[in-house]
C-alpha positions as CSV (number, residue, x, y, z in Angstrom):
1,R,-26.4,17.8,-87.2
2,E,-29.8,19.5,-87.2
3,Q,-29.5,20.3,-90.9
4,E,-28.4,16.7,-91.7
5,L,-31.4,15.4,-89.8
6,S,-33.7,17.7,-91.7
7,N,-32.1,16.6,-95.0
8,L,-32.5,13.0,-94.2
9,L,-36.2,13.4,-93.4
10,H,-36.7,15.4,-96.6
11,E,-35.0,12.6,-98.6
12,K,-37.1,10.0,-96.7
13,R,-34.0,8.2,-95.5
14,Y,-35.7,7.3,-92.3
15,L,-33.3,4.7,-90.9
16,K,-30.4,7.2,-90.9
17,A,-32.7,9.8,-89.5
18,L,-33.8,7.5,-86.7
19,G,-30.2,6.6,-85.9
20,L,-29.1,10.3,-85.9
21,A,-32.0,11.4,-83.7
22,I,-31.3,8.5,-81.3
23,S,-27.6,9.4,-81.1
24,L,-28.5,13.0,-80.4
25,D,-30.8,11.7,-77.6
26,R,-33.8,13.6,-79.0
27,P,-37.0,11.6,-78.1
28,H,-39.3,14.2,-79.7
29,T,-37.3,14.1,-83.0
30,V,-37.5,10.2,-83.0
31,L,-41.2,10.5,-82.5
32,M,-41.4,12.9,-85.4
33,V,-39.5,10.5,-87.6
34,V,-41.8,7.6,-86.5
35,K,-44.8,9.8,-87.3
36,A,-43.3,10.7,-90.8
37,I,-42.8,7.0,-91.5
38,L,-46.4,6.1,-90.5
39,K,-47.8,8.9,-92.8
40,E,-46.3,7.2,-95.8
41,S,-48.3,4.7,-97.8
42,D,-47.8,1.3,-96.2
43,G,-46.3,3.1,-93.2
44,R,-46.6,0.3,-90.7
45,K,-44.6,-2.0,-93.0
46,H,-41.9,0.7,-93.5
47,L,-41.8,1.4,-89.7
48,E,-41.3,-2.3,-89.1
49,E,-38.5,-2.5,-91.6
50,N,-36.7,0.5,-90.0
51,I,-37.1,-0.5,-86.4
52,V,-35.9,-4.1,-87.1
53,R,-32.7,-2.7,-88.7
54,L,-31.8,-0.6,-85.6
55,R,-28.9,-1.9,-83.4
56,K,-29.8,-3.3,-79.9
57,D,-28.7,-0.1,-78.1
58,Q,-30.8,2.0,-80.5
59,K,-33.8,-0.2,-79.8
60,E,-33.2,0.2,-76.1
61,A,-33.2,3.9,-76.5
62,V,-36.4,3.9,-78.5
63,L,-38.0,1.7,-75.8
64,T,-37.2,4.3,-73.1
65,F,-38.6,7.1,-75.4
66,L,-41.8,5.3,-76.2
67,V,-42.6,4.8,-72.5
68,T,-43.1,8.6,-72.3
69,W,-44.9,8.8,-75.7
70,N,-47.4,6.1,-74.6
71,T,-48.6,8.3,-71.7
72,N,-49.8,11.0,-74.0
73,S,-53.0,10.3,-76.0
74,R,-51.6,12.2,-79.0
75,N,-48.6,10.0,-79.3
76,C,-49.8,6.6,-77.9
77,H,-50.6,5.2,-81.4
78,E,-47.0,5.7,-82.5
79,A,-45.7,4.2,-79.3
80,Q,-48.0,1.2,-79.7
81,A,-46.8,0.7,-83.3
82,V,-43.2,0.6,-82.2
83,I,-44.0,-1.7,-79.2
84,E,-45.9,-4.0,-81.6
85,T,-42.9,-4.2,-83.9
86,L,-40.4,-4.9,-81.0
87,L,-42.7,-7.6,-79.6
88,K,-43.2,-9.2,-83.0
89,H,-39.6,-9.3,-84.1
90,E,-37.6,-9.7,-80.9
91,A,-37.6,-13.0,-79.0
92,P,-38.7,-12.8,-75.4
93,D,-35.2,-13.8,-74.2
94,S,-33.7,-11.1,-76.3
95,L,-36.1,-8.5,-74.9
96,L,-35.3,-9.5,-71.4
97,Q,-31.7,-8.6,-72.0
98,Y,-32.6,-4.9,-72.8
99,S,-31.4,-2.5,-70.2
100,G,-34.4,-1.0,-68.4
101,I,-36.9,-3.5,-69.7
102,K,-38.5,-4.1,-66.3
103,P,-39.3,-0.5,-65.5
104,A,-40.3,0.1,-69.1
105,V,-42.9,-2.8,-69.0
106,E,-44.1,-1.6,-65.6
107,S,-44.7,1.9,-67.0
108,L,-46.3,0.6,-70.2
109,L,-48.8,-1.7,-68.6
110,P,-51.2,0.9,-67.2
111,Y,-51.5,2.7,-70.5
112,T,-51.4,-0.3,-72.9
């Protein structure tokens, strides 16, 4: 699985890399994929395209991961980019259906 993830990153197949890292429950690896996407030219747009295409359960997992990323100044910009994408593309009613949304928002507020 690790080799597959490495190959996906090398081939810049970020959506599959995100999905695999999420399924392996590897928050740090998901963060590395997000950072790799943002390093690309037009990275914000590519990040948006990839986050939007994730399934709801994958978005919920990313939301829990980014709560931790947001508390660290080295990773807060990536966390904020993902939060912005989720807020821009998900309806409020849809976001309220996410599992763990209330504690996530409570944890994000002091740092955002």
